[in-house]
C-alpha positions, -999 to +999 in steps of 0.1 A: +000+001+000+030+024+007+044+017-027+011+026-043+009+058-023+043+067-032+038+058-068+008+082-070+027+109-051+055+106-076+033+108-105+014+138-092+047+154-085+061+149-122+028+162-135+030+192-117+064+199-130+063+187-165+029+205-177+018+202-212+031+230-237+006+243-259+018+264-288-006+295-297-017+294-332-033+324-351-046+331-382-035+363-397-052+383-422-043+411-448-054+422-479-042+442-509-058+463-536-064+446-569-057+472-598-074+451-626-081+415-633-044+406-653-024+379-638+002+405-632-020+426-610-032+394-594+003+381-585+017+416-571-015+421-549-009+385-537+030+392-529+016+424-512-011+408-488+014+378-480+041+403-469+016+423-449+005+391-433+040+380-425+048+415-410+017+415-389+024+379-375+064+388-366+051+421-349+029+398-326+057+378-319+045+349-341+064+331-366+046+321-401+039+288-406+022+291-442-008+303-459-042+290-448-062+302-475-063+332-504-092+346-520-098+375-546-128+396-551-133+422-578-110+448-561-089+428-534-068+398-528-071+388-491-044+362-475-050+340-444-016+329-426-014+306-401+014+316-375+027+300-342+045+313-310+066+281-313+099+286-333+101+264-364+133+241-369+158+263-383+174+237-407+137+233-424+131+249-457+099+272-454+069+263-465+065+297-485+086+328-493+069+360-502+097+375-518+103+345-544+066+347-554+060+361-589 
């Protein structure tokens, strides 16, 4: 009985010391004006909106993970970016690079 009590106390002590770590995930939204419906104008607006979303995420102390969705209306391109407060693996290749879009 004492061993069971000692074991349960040890488990409770370890559980209190090593609590779960939860990363904060956030959707960051940004949009850019669309000058016309040409492919070039869409690419430019998409690049601007993505860069704005990345800048907003980093301003909040979050690291961008990837694009959740992007959509276009008649006069705007909107991007939703997933960002996390957990730093990613530095050896990983980024899932997207806004400067490389064109």
